[in-house]
All heavy atoms as TSV, in Angstrom:
chain	resi	resn	atom	element	x	y	z
A	1	MET	N	N	163.544	-123.899	27.733
A	1	MET	CA	C	162.338	-124.686	27.559
A	1	MET	C	C	161.589	-124.182	26.325
A	1	MET	O	O	161.376	-122.981	26.157
A	1	MET	CB	C	161.475	-124.564	28.809
A	1	MET	CG	C	160.262	-125.405	28.792
A	1	MET	SD	S	159.478	-125.317	30.415
A	1	MET	CE	C	158.092	-126.324	30.114
A	2	LYS	N	N	161.174	-125.081	25.503
A	2	LYS	CA	C	160.490	-124.744	24.265
A	2	LYS	C	C	158.989	-124.536	24.507
A	2	LYS	O	O	158.386	-125.235	25.319
A	2	LYS	CB	C	160.707	-125.894	23.275
A	2	LYS	CG	C	160.566	-125.508	21.861
A	2	LYS	CD	C	161.028	-126.650	20.965
A	2	LYS	CE	C	160.840	-126.235	19.535
A	2	LYS	NZ	N	161.096	-127.322	18.608
A	3	GLN	N	N	158.415	-123.581	23.789
A	3	GLN	CA	C	156.991	-123.298	23.929
A	3	GLN	C	C	156.193	-124.281	23.073
A	3	GLN	O	O	156.530	-124.527	21.920
A	3	GLN	CB	C	156.706	-121.864	23.487
A	3	GLN	CG	C	155.287	-121.404	23.768
A	3	GLN	CD	C	155.080	-119.963	23.340
A	3	GLN	OE1	O	155.391	-119.601	22.225
A	3	GLN	NE2	N	154.575	-119.142	24.247
A	4	SER	N	N	155.101	-124.824	23.637
A	4	SER	CA	C	154.274	-125.751	22.880
A	4	SER	C	C	153.495	-125.006	21.802
A	4	SER	O	O	153.334	-123.779	21.864
A	4	SER	CB	C	153.286	-126.469	23.808
A	4	SER	OG	O	152.281	-125.562	24.247
A	5	ARG	N	N	153.027	-125.727	20.812
A	5	ARG	CA	C	152.235	-125.110	19.739
A	5	ARG	C	C	150.953	-124.503	20.284
A	5	ARG	O	O	150.533	-123.434	19.849
A	5	ARG	CB	C	151.920	-126.134	18.660
A	5	ARG	CG	C	153.130	-126.518	17.865
A	5	ARG	CD	C	152.810	-127.517	16.808
A	5	ARG	NE	N	154.043	-127.908	16.148
A	5	ARG	CZ	C	154.109	-128.379	14.945
A	5	ARG	NH1	N	153.023	-128.549	14.237
A	5	ARG	NH2	N	155.269	-128.715	14.421
A	6	LEU	N	N	150.340	-125.172	21.247
A	6	LEU	CA	C	149.106	-124.652	21.837
A	6	LEU	C	C	149.360	-123.336	22.563
A	6	LEU	O	O	148.585	-122.385	22.428
A	6	LEU	CB	C	148.502	-125.676	22.801
A	6	LEU	CG	C	147.177	-125.292	23.447
A	6	LEU	CD1	C	146.104	-125.047	22.384
A	6	LEU	CD2	C	146.730	-126.365	24.419
A	7	MET	N	N	150.460	-123.255	23.302
A	7	MET	CA	C	150.777	-122.006	23.995
A	7	MET	C	C	151.172	-120.915	23.004
A	7	MET	O	O	150.864	-119.748	23.222
A	7	MET	CB	C	151.879	-122.223	25.032
A	7	MET	CG	C	151.401	-122.966	26.263
A	7	MET	SD	S	149.943	-122.213	27.043
A	7	MET	CE	C	150.619	-120.669	27.580
A	8	SER	N	N	151.829	-121.282	21.917
A	8	SER	CA	C	152.149	-120.300	20.872
A	8	SER	C	C	150.868	-119.740	20.273
A	8	SER	O	O	150.757	-118.536	20.037
A	8	SER	CB	C	152.989	-120.942	19.768
A	8	SER	OG	O	154.273	-121.248	20.221
A	9	LEU	N	N	149.895	-120.617	20.025
A	9	LEU	CA	C	148.607	-120.173	19.496
A	9	LEU	C	C	147.909	-119.263	20.497
A	9	LEU	O	O	147.396	-118.199	20.136
A	9	LEU	CB	C	147.730	-121.369	19.157
A	9	LEU	CG	C	146.317	-121.044	18.677
A	9	LEU	CD1	C	146.355	-120.242	17.380
A	9	LEU	CD2	C	145.508	-122.316	18.503
A	10	ALA	N	N	147.902	-119.655	21.766
A	10	ALA	CA	C	147.256	-118.843	22.801
A	10	ALA	C	C	147.913	-117.467	22.897
A	10	ALA	O	O	147.217	-116.447	23.007
A	10	ALA	CB	C	147.324	-119.558	24.152
A	11	GLU	N	N	149.240	-117.421	22.822
A	11	GLU	CA	C	149.950	-116.146	22.878
A	11	GLU	C	C	149.598	-115.278	21.676
A	11	GLU	O	O	149.359	-114.070	21.814
A	11	GLU	CB	C	151.462	-116.381	22.908
A	11	GLU	CG	C	152.263	-115.104	22.946
A	11	GLU	CD	C	153.762	-115.340	22.879
A	11	GLU	OE1	O	154.219	-116.461	23.173
A	11	GLU	OE2	O	154.473	-114.377	22.539
A	12	SER	N	N	149.547	-115.870	20.500
A	12	SER	CA	C	149.219	-115.121	19.286
A	12	SER	C	C	147.806	-114.560	19.349
A	12	SER	O	O	147.571	-113.402	18.986
A	12	SER	CB	C	149.366	-116.014	18.055
A	12	SER	OG	O	150.701	-116.388	17.879
A	13	VAL	N	N	146.861	-115.368	19.787
A	13	VAL	CA	C	145.467	-114.918	19.890
A	13	VAL	C	C	145.356	-113.785	20.916
A	13	VAL	O	O	144.702	-112.768	20.655
A	13	VAL	CB	C	144.536	-116.093	20.252
A	13	VAL	CG1	C	143.141	-115.610	20.622
A	13	VAL	CG2	C	144.466	-117.079	19.082
A	14	ALA	N	N	146.007	-113.947	22.067
A	14	ALA	CA	C	145.974	-112.902	23.093
A	14	ALA	C	C	146.589	-111.611	22.560
A	14	ALA	O	O	146.049	-110.518	22.788
A	14	ALA	CB	C	146.719	-113.366	24.340
A	15	ASN	N	N	147.685	-111.731	21.824
A	15	ASN	CA	C	148.348	-110.559	21.259
A	15	ASN	C	C	147.426	-109.826	20.287
A	15	ASN	O	O	147.331	-108.595	20.306
A	15	ASN	CB	C	149.642	-110.983	20.565
A	15	ASN	CG	C	150.478	-109.803	20.135
A	15	ASN	OD1	O	150.431	-108.740	20.725
A	15	ASN	ND2	N	151.239	-109.995	19.086
A	16	VAL	N	N	146.715	-110.566	19.455
A	16	VAL	CA	C	145.805	-109.954	18.484
A	16	VAL	C	C	144.634	-109.274	19.199
A	16	VAL	O	O	144.265	-108.145	18.866
A	16	VAL	CB	C	145.300	-111.006	17.477
A	16	VAL	CG1	C	144.138	-110.466	16.655
A	16	VAL	CG2	C	146.441	-111.450	16.562
A	17	ILE	N	N	144.075	-109.929	20.196
A	17	ILE	CA	C	142.934	-109.355	20.927
A	17	ILE	C	C	143.345	-108.074	21.646
A	17	ILE	O	O	142.657	-107.049	21.558
A	17	ILE	CB	C	142.352	-110.385	21.916
A	17	ILE	CG1	C	141.657	-111.513	21.139
A	17	ILE	CG2	C	141.385	-109.729	22.894
A	17	ILE	CD1	C	141.268	-112.703	21.992
A	18	VAL	N	N	144.472	-108.121	22.335
A	18	VAL	CA	C	144.946	-106.928	23.053
A	18	VAL	C	C	145.290	-105.820	22.065
A	18	VAL	O	O	144.939	-104.653	22.268
A	18	VAL	CB	C	146.158	-107.276	23.951
A	18	VAL	CG1	C	146.809	-106.019	24.501
A	18	VAL	CG2	C	145.727	-108.189	25.086
A	19	GLY	N	N	145.962	-106.169	20.970
A	19	GLY	CA	C	146.313	-105.178	19.950
A	19	GLY	C	C	145.091	-104.510	19.351
A	19	GLY	O	O	145.078	-103.293	19.127
A	20	TYR	N	N	144.055	-105.289	19.094
A	20	TYR	CA	C	142.811	-104.750	18.546
A	20	TYR	C	C	142.185	-103.758	19.531
A	20	TYR	O	O	141.790	-102.649	19.155
A	20	TYR	CB	C	141.839	-105.887	18.237
A	20	TYR	CG	C	140.503	-105.430	17.702
A	20	TYR	CD1	C	140.384	-104.929	16.420
A	20	TYR	CD2	C	139.361	-105.504	18.481
A	20	TYR	CE1	C	139.164	-104.516	15.919
A	20	TYR	CE2	C	138.138	-105.096	17.990
A	20	TYR	CZ	C	138.041	-104.604	16.715
A	20	TYR	OH	O	136.832	-104.192	16.226
A	21	GLY	N	N	142.129	-104.147	20.793
A	21	GLY	CA	C	141.569	-103.257	21.814
A	21	GLY	C	C	142.357	-101.963	21.943
A	21	GLY	O	O	141.775	-100.878	22.019
A	22	VAL	N	N	143.680	-102.075	21.943
A	22	VAL	CA	C	144.537	-100.894	22.030
A	22	VAL	C	C	144.318	-99.987	20.817
A	22	VAL	O	O	144.227	-98.757	20.955
A	22	VAL	CB	C	146.028	-101.293	22.162
A	22	VAL	CG1	C	146.940	-100.099	21.976
A	22	VAL	CG2	C	146.275	-101.958	23.504
A	23	ALA	N	N	144.210	-100.588	19.634
A	23	ALA	CA	C	144.006	-99.801	18.413
A	23	ALA	C	C	142.694	-99.021	18.477
A	23	ALA	O	O	142.657	-97.820	18.176
A	23	ALA	CB	C	144.014	-100.715	17.187
A	24	VAL	N	N	141.625	-99.677	18.878
A	24	VAL	CA	C	140.310	-99.025	18.911
A	24	VAL	C	C	140.296	-97.903	19.953
A	24	VAL	O	O	139.838	-96.790	19.669
A	24	VAL	CB	C	139.191	-100.050	19.170
A	24	VAL	CG1	C	137.856	-99.351	19.432
A	24	VAL	CG2	C	139.058	-101.008	17.984
A	25	VAL	N	N	140.816	-98.172	21.141
A	25	VAL	CA	C	140.847	-97.143	22.184
A	25	VAL	C	C	141.712	-95.964	21.736
A	25	VAL	O	O	141.336	-94.793	21.929
A	25	VAL	CB	C	141.344	-97.727	23.528
A	25	VAL	CG1	C	141.627	-96.629	24.537
A	25	VAL	CG2	C	140.332	-98.717	24.080
A	26	THR	N	N	142.850	-96.250	21.122
A	26	THR	CA	C	143.727	-95.188	20.639
A	26	THR	C	C	143.022	-94.332	19.598
A	26	THR	O	O	143.107	-93.099	19.626
A	26	THR	CB	C	145.021	-95.786	20.048
A	26	THR	OG1	O	145.672	-96.545	21.070
A	26	THR	CG2	C	145.955	-94.704	19.547
A	27	GLN	N	N	142.316	-94.965	18.677
A	27	GLN	CA	C	141.570	-94.220	17.652
A	27	GLN	C	C	140.520	-93.322	18.295
A	27	GLN	O	O	140.381	-92.157	17.903
A	27	GLN	CB	C	140.881	-95.195	16.694
A	27	GLN	CG	C	141.819	-95.916	15.787
A	27	GLN	CD	C	141.189	-97.140	15.157
A	27	GLN	OE1	O	141.913	-97.998	14.710
A	27	GLN	NE2	N	139.882	-97.248	15.132
A	28	ILE	N	N	139.796	-93.848	19.259
A	28	ILE	CA	C	138.749	-93.072	19.925
A	28	ILE	C	C	139.348	-91.833	20.599
A	28	ILE	O	O	138.745	-90.759	20.583
A	28	ILE	CB	C	137.980	-93.953	20.939
A	28	ILE	CG1	C	137.132	-94.985	20.184
A	28	ILE	CG2	C	137.120	-93.115	21.871
A	28	ILE	CD1	C	136.528	-96.073	21.062
A	29	LEU	N	N	140.537	-91.987	21.153
A	29	LEU	CA	C	141.177	-90.874	21.849
A	29	LEU	C	C	141.902	-89.909	20.917
A	29	LEU	O	O	141.903	-88.697	21.155
A	29	LEU	CB	C	142.168	-91.421	22.890
A	29	LEU	CG	C	141.569	-92.231	24.027
A	29	LEU	CD1	C	142.678	-92.844	24.880
A	29	LEU	CD2	C	140.632	-91.393	24.877
A	30	ILE	N	N	142.526	-90.420	19.866
A	30	ILE	CA	C	143.396	-89.602	19.018
A	30	ILE	C	C	142.675	-88.970	17.827
A	30	ILE	O	O	142.970	-87.822	17.459
A	30	ILE	CB	C	144.594	-90.439	18.516
A	30	ILE	CG1	C	145.425	-90.955	19.698
A	30	ILE	CG2	C	145.463	-89.665	17.528
A	30	ILE	CD1	C	146.041	-89.870	20.551
A	31	PHE	N	N	141.775	-89.697	17.211
A	31	PHE	CA	C	141.106	-89.160	16.010
A	31	PHE	C	C	140.505	-87.775	16.224
A	31	PHE	O	O	140.681	-86.890	15.388
A	31	PHE	CB	C	140.046	-90.130	15.501
A	31	PHE	CG	C	140.582	-91.291	14.695
A	31	PHE	CD1	C	141.935	-91.545	14.579
A	31	PHE	CD2	C	139.702	-92.123	14.040
A	31	PHE	CE1	C	142.419	-92.614	13.838
A	31	PHE	CE2	C	140.171	-93.190	13.284
A	31	PHE	CZ	C	141.534	-93.448	13.185
A	32	PRO	N	N	139.778	-87.532	17.324
A	32	PRO	CA	C	139.180	-86.198	17.510
A	32	PRO	C	C	140.218	-85.071	17.584
A	32	PRO	O	O	139.935	-83.944	17.177
A	32	PRO	CB	C	138.424	-86.324	18.828
A	32	PRO	CG	C	138.118	-87.774	18.944
A	32	PRO	CD	C	139.306	-88.473	18.341
A	33	ILE	N	N	141.417	-85.375	18.058
A	33	ILE	CA	C	142.471	-84.361	18.124
A	33	ILE	C	C	142.802	-83.855	16.725
A	33	ILE	O	O	143.148	-82.691	16.542
A	33	ILE	CB	C	143.725	-84.937	18.815
A	33	ILE	CG1	C	143.407	-85.237	20.287
A	33	ILE	CG2	C	144.921	-83.999	18.688
A	33	ILE	CD1	C	144.501	-86.003	21.017
A	34	PHE	N	N	142.668	-84.728	15.730
A	34	PHE	CA	C	142.959	-84.374	14.343
A	34	PHE	C	C	141.706	-84.013	13.551
A	34	PHE	O	O	141.737	-83.939	12.324
A	34	PHE	CB	C	143.709	-85.524	13.657
A	34	PHE	CG	C	145.088	-85.722	14.200
A	34	PHE	CD1	C	145.323	-86.642	15.203
A	34	PHE	CD2	C	146.156	-84.964	13.742
A	34	PHE	CE1	C	146.593	-86.825	15.724
A	34	PHE	CE2	C	147.428	-85.133	14.249
A	34	PHE	CZ	C	147.648	-86.065	15.251
A	35	GLY	N	N	140.601	-83.821	14.269
A	35	GLY	CA	C	139.368	-83.414	13.611
A	35	GLY	C	C	138.630	-84.552	12.926
A	35	GLY	O	O	137.740	-84.307	12.119
A	36	LEU	N	N	138.979	-85.789	13.240
A	36	LEU	CA	C	138.290	-86.950	12.664
A	36	LEU	C	C	137.257	-87.446	13.656
A	36	LEU	O	O	137.590	-87.812	14.781
A	36	LEU	CB	C	139.305	-88.061	12.348
A	36	LEU	CG	C	140.433	-87.684	11.397
A	36	LEU	CD1	C	141.492	-88.765	11.362
A	36	LEU	CD2	C	139.880	-87.420	10.017
A	37	HIS	N	N	136.022	-87.454	13.236
A	37	HIS	CA	C	134.938	-87.874	14.118
A	37	HIS	C	C	134.296	-89.119	13.527
A	37	HIS	O	O	133.677	-89.072	12.462
A	37	HIS	CB	C	133.931	-86.744	14.307
A	37	HIS	CG	C	134.584	-85.511	14.871
A	37	HIS	ND1	N	134.955	-85.415	16.194
A	37	HIS	CD2	C	134.984	-84.358	14.299
A	37	HIS	CE1	C	135.530	-84.252	16.413
A	37	HIS	NE2	N	135.560	-83.583	15.265
A	38	THR	N	N	134.480	-90.236	14.220
A	38	THR	CA	C	133.972	-91.518	13.743
A	38	THR	C	C	133.053	-92.140	14.782
A	38	THR	O	O	133.158	-91.845	15.981
A	38	THR	CB	C	135.137	-92.481	13.462
A	38	THR	OG1	O	135.919	-92.617	14.653
A	38	THR	CG2	C	136.032	-91.985	12.339
A	39	THR	N	N	132.197	-93.013	14.308
A	39	THR	CA	C	131.317	-93.748	15.218
A	39	THR	C	C	132.091	-94.929	15.798
A	39	THR	O	O	133.158	-95.303	15.302
A	39	THR	CB	C	130.080	-94.276	14.471
A	39	THR	OG1	O	130.507	-95.243	13.511
A	39	THR	CG2	C	129.316	-93.145	13.786
A	40	LEU	N	N	131.523	-95.535	16.826
A	40	LEU	CA	C	132.150	-96.726	17.406
A	40	LEU	C	C	132.248	-97.826	16.352
A	40	LEU	O	O	133.284	-98.496	16.248
A	40	LEU	CB	C	131.363	-97.210	18.630
A	40	LEU	CG	C	131.896	-98.487	19.284
A	40	LEU	CD1	C	133.346	-98.292	19.743
A	40	LEU	CD2	C	131.011	-98.901	20.441
A	41	ALA	N	N	131.208	-97.999	15.561
A	41	ALA	CA	C	131.223	-99.029	14.513
A	41	ALA	C	C	132.355	-98.775	13.515
A	41	ALA	O	O	133.049	-99.710	13.098
A	41	ALA	CB	C	129.883	-99.076	13.799
A	42	GLN	N	N	132.551	-97.528	13.144
A	42	GLN	CA	C	133.644	-97.198	12.220
A	42	GLN	C	C	135.002	-97.468	12.866
A	42	GLN	O	O	135.897	-98.007	12.215
A	42	GLN	CB	C	133.551	-95.734	11.788
A	42	GLN	CG	C	132.388	-95.455	10.861
A	42	GLN	CD	C	132.181	-93.969	10.635
A	42	GLN	OE1	O	132.359	-93.152	11.544
A	42	GLN	NE2	N	131.801	-93.609	9.406
A	43	ASN	N	N	135.142	-97.123	14.142
A	43	ASN	CA	C	136.396	-97.398	14.846
A	43	ASN	C	C	136.667	-98.896	14.920
A	43	ASN	O	O	137.812	-99.334	14.779
A	43	ASN	CB	C	136.373	-96.796	16.249
A	43	ASN	CG	C	136.744	-95.336	16.252
A	43	ASN	OD1	O	137.695	-94.935	15.593
A	43	ASN	ND2	N	135.995	-94.538	16.975
A	44	LEU	N	N	135.629	-99.688	15.142
A	44	LEU	CA	C	135.798	-101.141	15.198
A	44	LEU	C	C	136.248	-101.685	13.845
A	44	LEU	O	O	137.122	-102.558	13.778
A	44	LEU	CB	C	134.508	-101.815	15.658
A	44	LEU	CG	C	134.083	-101.518	17.098
A	44	LEU	CD1	C	132.704	-102.102	17.376
A	44	LEU	CD2	C	135.103	-102.053	18.091
A	45	LYS	N	N	135.673	-101.163	12.765
A	45	LYS	CA	C	136.055	-101.613	11.418
A	45	LYS	C	C	137.476	-101.188	11.072
A	45	LYS	O	O	138.252	-101.970	10.511
A	45	LYS	CB	C	135.071	-101.074	10.379
A	45	LYS	CG	C	133.702	-101.710	10.454
A	45	LYS	CD	C	132.745	-101.065	9.473
A	45	LYS	CE	C	131.337	-101.596	9.664
A	45	LYS	NZ	N	130.362	-100.909	8.797
A	46	ILE	N	N	137.834	-99.960	11.404
A	46	ILE	CA	C	139.197	-99.478	11.150
A	46	ILE	C	C	140.190	-100.313	11.958
A	46	ILE	O	O	141.238	-100.739	11.444
A	46	ILE	CB	C	139.328	-97.979	11.495
A	46	ILE	CG1	C	138.492	-97.138	10.523
A	46	ILE	CG2	C	140.790	-97.535	11.482
A	46	ILE	CD1	C	138.309	-95.696	10.967
A	47	GLY	N	N	139.866	-100.565	13.214
A	47	GLY	CA	C	140.728	-101.400	14.056
A	47	GLY	C	C	140.899	-102.794	13.485
A	47	GLY	O	O	142.000	-103.355	13.507
A	48	ALA	N	N	139.825	-103.358	12.936
A	48	ALA	CA	C	139.902	-104.687	12.327
A	48	ALA	C	C	140.816	-104.675	11.107
A	48	ALA	O	O	141.621	-105.594	10.914
A	48	ALA	CB	C	138.502	-105.169	11.947
A	49	ALA	N	N	140.709	-103.631	10.289
A	49	ALA	CA	C	141.559	-103.530	9.094
A	49	ALA	C	C	143.027	-103.451	9.493
A	49	ALA	O	O	143.880	-104.149	8.925
A	49	ALA	CB	C	141.167	-102.310	8.270
A	50	PHE	N	N	143.349	-102.624	10.481
A	50	PHE	CA	C	144.735	-102.520	10.932
A	50	PHE	C	C	145.210	-103.821	11.581
A	50	PHE	O	O	146.380	-104.192	11.463
A	50	PHE	CB	C	144.908	-101.345	11.896
A	50	PHE	CG	C	145.041	-100.023	11.194
A	50	PHE	CD1	C	144.037	-99.077	11.277
A	50	PHE	CD2	C	146.166	-99.731	10.443
A	50	PHE	CE1	C	144.149	-97.858	10.626
A	50	PHE	CE2	C	146.296	-98.514	9.781
A	50	PHE	CZ	C	145.279	-97.581	9.872
A	51	THR	N	N	144.317	-104.519	12.258
A	51	THR	CA	C	144.685	-105.794	12.874
A	51	THR	C	C	145.033	-106.831	11.820
A	51	THR	O	O	146.030	-107.546	11.944
A	51	THR	CB	C	143.541	-106.298	13.781
A	51	THR	OG1	O	143.338	-105.343	14.832
A	51	THR	CG2	C	143.861	-107.644	14.385
A	52	VAL	N	N	144.244	-106.907	10.763
A	52	VAL	CA	C	144.537	-107.845	9.670
A	52	VAL	C	C	145.888	-107.518	9.038
A	52	VAL	O	O	146.710	-108.414	8.791
A	52	VAL	CB	C	143.405	-107.835	8.609
A	52	VAL	CG1	C	143.813	-108.574	7.349
A	52	VAL	CG2	C	142.136	-108.431	9.196
A	53	MET	N	N	146.138	-106.234	8.808
A	53	MET	CA	C	147.424	-105.832	8.224
A	53	MET	C	C	148.584	-106.146	9.177
A	53	MET	O	O	149.656	-106.558	8.747
A	53	MET	CB	C	147.413	-104.340	7.877
A	53	MET	CG	C	146.465	-103.986	6.756
A	53	MET	SD	S	146.704	-104.977	5.262
A	53	MET	CE	C	148.389	-104.597	4.863
A	54	SER	N	N	148.375	-105.983	10.458
A	54	SER	CA	C	149.407	-106.276	11.448
A	54	SER	C	C	149.734	-107.765	11.467
A	54	SER	O	O	150.903	-108.152	11.564
A	54	SER	CB	C	148.946	-105.814	12.829
A	54	SER	OG	O	149.913	-106.120	13.793
A	55	ILE	N	N	148.714	-108.595	11.379
A	55	ILE	CA	C	148.936	-110.047	11.342
A	55	ILE	C	C	149.727	-110.417	10.091
A	55	ILE	O	O	150.686	-111.194	10.160
A	55	ILE	CB	C	147.594	-110.812	11.398
A	55	ILE	CG1	C	146.960	-110.645	12.774
A	55	ILE	CG2	C	147.787	-112.283	11.071
A	55	ILE	CD1	C	145.526	-111.111	12.858
A	56	ALA	N	N	149.359	-109.854	8.956
A	56	ALA	CA	C	150.063	-110.139	7.699
A	56	ALA	C	C	151.520	-109.684	7.786
A	56	ALA	O	O	152.442	-110.405	7.382
A	56	ALA	CB	C	149.354	-109.465	6.533
A	57	ARG	N	N	151.748	-108.501	8.333
A	57	ARG	CA	C	153.111	-107.980	8.482
A	57	ARG	C	C	153.937	-108.866	9.399
A	57	ARG	O	O	155.075	-109.242	9.083
A	57	ARG	CB	C	153.069	-106.554	9.050
A	57	ARG	CG	C	154.443	-105.916	9.178
A	57	ARG	CD	C	154.470	-104.783	10.200
A	57	ARG	NE	N	154.300	-105.330	11.548
A	57	ARG	CZ	C	153.385	-104.932	12.404
A	57	ARG	NH1	N	152.532	-103.990	12.108
A	57	ARG	NH2	N	153.299	-105.470	13.596
A	58	SER	N	N	153.364	-109.238	10.516
A	58	SER	CA	C	154.061	-110.077	11.477
A	58	SER	C	C	154.412	-111.433	10.868
A	58	SER	O	O	155.532	-111.939	11.035
A	58	SER	CB	C	153.198	-110.257	12.724
A	58	SER	OG	O	153.839	-111.075	13.663
A	59	PHE	N	N	153.475	-112.018	10.160
A	59	PHE	CA	C	153.712	-113.311	9.516
A	59	PHE	C	C	154.836	-113.202	8.488
A	59	PHE	O	O	155.751	-114.032	8.458
A	59	PHE	CB	C	152.431	-113.815	8.845
A	59	PHE	CG	C	152.624	-115.103	8.105
A	59	PHE	CD1	C	152.681	-116.311	8.785
A	59	PHE	CD2	C	152.768	-115.118	6.729
A	59	PHE	CE1	C	152.874	-117.504	8.104
A	59	PHE	CE2	C	152.955	-116.303	6.038
A	59	PHE	CZ	C	153.009	-117.491	6.737
A	60	ALA	N	N	154.782	-112.174	7.655
A	60	ALA	CA	C	155.799	-111.998	6.614
A	60	ALA	C	C	157.185	-111.820	7.238
A	60	ALA	O	O	158.161	-112.428	6.783
A	60	ALA	CB	C	155.449	-110.804	5.734
A	61	LEU	N	N	157.281	-111.011	8.276
A	61	LEU	CA	C	158.570	-110.809	8.933
A	61	LEU	C	C	159.085	-112.087	9.586
A	61	LEU	O	O	160.282	-112.388	9.523
A	61	LEU	CB	C	158.477	-109.692	9.970
A	61	LEU	CG	C	158.464	-108.278	9.401
A	61	LEU	CD1	C	158.188	-107.267	10.501
A	61	LEU	CD2	C	159.778	-107.968	8.707
A	62	ARG	N	N	158.202	-112.850	10.190
A	62	ARG	CA	C	158.621	-114.123	10.781
A	62	ARG	C	C	159.182	-115.055	9.724
A	62	ARG	O	O	160.169	-115.750	9.941
A	62	ARG	CB	C	157.454	-114.806	11.496
A	62	ARG	CG	C	157.129	-114.216	12.832
A	62	ARG	CD	C	155.943	-114.934	13.465
A	62	ARG	NE	N	155.460	-114.198	14.589
A	62	ARG	CZ	C	155.650	-114.561	15.845
A	62	ARG	NH1	N	156.330	-115.650	16.114
A	62	ARG	NH2	N	155.171	-113.838	16.836
A	63	ARG	N	N	158.541	-115.101	8.559
A	63	ARG	CA	C	159.008	-115.981	7.488
A	63	ARG	C	C	160.359	-115.506	6.947
A	63	ARG	O	O	161.234	-116.317	6.654
A	63	ARG	CB	C	157.983	-116.061	6.353
A	63	ARG	CG	C	156.610	-116.612	6.741
A	63	ARG	CD	C	156.610	-117.825	7.670
A	63	ARG	NE	N	157.461	-118.900	7.181
A	63	ARG	CZ	C	158.034	-119.825	7.981
A	63	ARG	NH1	N	157.819	-119.817	9.270
A	63	ARG	NH2	N	158.804	-120.752	7.468
A	64	VAL	N	N	160.548	-114.189	6.824
A	64	VAL	CA	C	161.826	-113.649	6.360
A	64	VAL	C	C	162.934	-114.017	7.345
A	64	VAL	O	O	164.002	-114.517	6.950
A	64	VAL	CB	C	161.757	-112.114	6.178
A	64	VAL	CG1	C	163.149	-111.515	6.024
A	64	VAL	CG2	C	160.881	-111.761	4.997
A	65	PHE	N	N	162.693	-113.805	8.625
A	65	PHE	CA	C	163.717	-114.119	9.616
A	65	PHE	C	C	163.966	-115.618	9.712
A	65	PHE	O	O	165.101	-116.048	9.944
A	65	PHE	CB	C	163.352	-113.521	10.980
A	65	PHE	CG	C	163.730	-112.081	11.093
A	65	PHE	CD1	C	162.852	-111.078	10.717
A	65	PHE	CD2	C	164.985	-111.714	11.556
A	65	PHE	CE1	C	163.202	-109.747	10.797
A	65	PHE	CE2	C	165.354	-110.380	11.652
A	65	PHE	CZ	C	164.459	-109.391	11.274
A	66	GLU	N	N	162.945	-116.422	9.532
A	66	GLU	CA	C	163.137	-117.873	9.528
A	66	GLU	C	C	163.985	-118.286	8.322
A	66	GLU	O	O	164.866	-119.133	8.435
A	66	GLU	CB	C	161.786	-118.596	9.497
A	66	GLU	CG	C	161.893	-120.100	9.479
A	66	GLU	CD	C	162.613	-120.702	10.675
A	66	GLU	OE1	O	162.658	-120.066	11.748
A	66	GLU	OE2	O	163.155	-121.824	10.543
A	67	ALA	N	N	163.752	-117.666	7.173
A	67	ALA	CA	C	164.562	-117.956	5.990
A	67	ALA	C	C	166.012	-117.555	6.227
A	67	ALA	O	O	166.938	-118.289	5.854
A	67	ALA	CB	C	163.995	-117.241	4.767
A	68	LEU	N	N	166.235	-116.403	6.845
A	68	LEU	CA	C	167.597	-115.973	7.162
A	68	LEU	C	C	168.264	-116.930	8.145
A	68	LEU	O	O	169.443	-117.261	8.001
A	68	LEU	CB	C	167.591	-114.554	7.734
A	68	LEU	CG	C	167.189	-113.433	6.787
A	68	LEU	CD1	C	167.038	-112.121	7.550
A	68	LEU	CD2	C	168.196	-113.296	5.648
A	69	ARG	N	N	167.520	-117.365	9.124
A	69	ARG	CA	C	168.062	-118.319	10.105
A	69	ARG	C	C	168.415	-119.624	9.427
A	69	ARG	O	O	169.468	-120.207	9.699
A	69	ARG	CB	C	167.052	-118.566	11.226
A	69	ARG	CG	C	167.614	-119.420	12.370
A	69	ARG	CD	C	166.526	-119.931	13.277
A	69	ARG	NE	N	165.653	-120.884	12.644
A	69	ARG	CZ	C	165.956	-122.178	12.434
A	69	ARG	NH1	N	167.118	-122.660	12.782
A	69	ARG	NH2	N	165.082	-122.979	11.873
A	70	SER	N	N	167.577	-120.104	8.530
A	70	SER	CA	C	167.804	-121.357	7.831
A	70	SER	C	C	169.072	-121.303	6.978
A	70	SER	O	O	169.785	-122.294	6.844
A	70	SER	CB	C	166.614	-121.712	6.955
A	70	SER	OG	O	165.485	-121.950	7.744
A	71	ARG	N	N	169.354	-120.173	6.383
A	71	ARG	CA	C	170.547	-120.013	5.546
A	71	ARG	C	C	171.832	-120.094	6.361
A	71	ARG	O	O	172.849	-120.533	5.861
A	71	ARG	CB	C	170.523	-118.678	4.817
A	71	ARG	CG	C	169.530	-118.654	3.690
A	71	ARG	CD	C	169.639	-117.351	2.940
A	71	ARG	NE	N	168.582	-117.263	1.953
A	71	ARG	CZ	C	168.349	-116.192	1.235
A	71	ARG	NH1	N	169.095	-115.116	1.384
A	71	ARG	NH2	N	167.382	-116.178	0.356
A	72	ARG	N	N	171.760	-119.661	7.611
A	72	ARG	CA	C	172.955	-119.644	8.454
A	72	ARG	C	C	173.281	-121.023	9.009
A	72	ARG	O	O	174.412	-121.285	9.392
A	72	ARG	CB	C	172.781	-118.677	9.611
A	72	ARG	CG	C	172.843	-117.245	9.134
A	72	ARG	CD	C	172.883	-116.327	10.300
A	72	ARG	NE	N	173.202	-114.984	9.829
A	72	ARG	CZ	C	173.270	-113.953	10.578
A	72	ARG	NH1	N	173.057	-114.068	11.871
A	72	ARG	NH2	N	173.560	-112.773	10.089
A	73	CYS	N	N	172.303	-121.878	9.111
A	73	CYS	CA	C	172.531	-123.209	9.697
A	73	CYS	C	C	173.055	-124.213	8.710
A	73	CYS	O	O	173.114	-124.165	7.601
A	73	CYS	CB	C	171.232	-123.740	10.306
A	73	CYS	SG	S	170.690	-122.791	11.708
C-alpha cells in the first residue's frame, strides 16, 4: 500500500519535531560532561541549527537515491 502525500508530510513533520526534542535533551545532558555550559535558549538555537542541517542532509540523500533508482529503471 502506498503512503499518501499527506501522511508523508505528517511523518516528516513528526520526525523533525521528535528529532529536535531528542537533540535538545541530549545537549542538556551531554554538554556538561564535556564542560560546556549553555542556557536553555542556547540549547534551543543549537538544536534548531542541527535540525535544519539534518533536513538538508536527508533531502539531499533522498534525491541522490532517487536519481540512482531512476537510472536503474
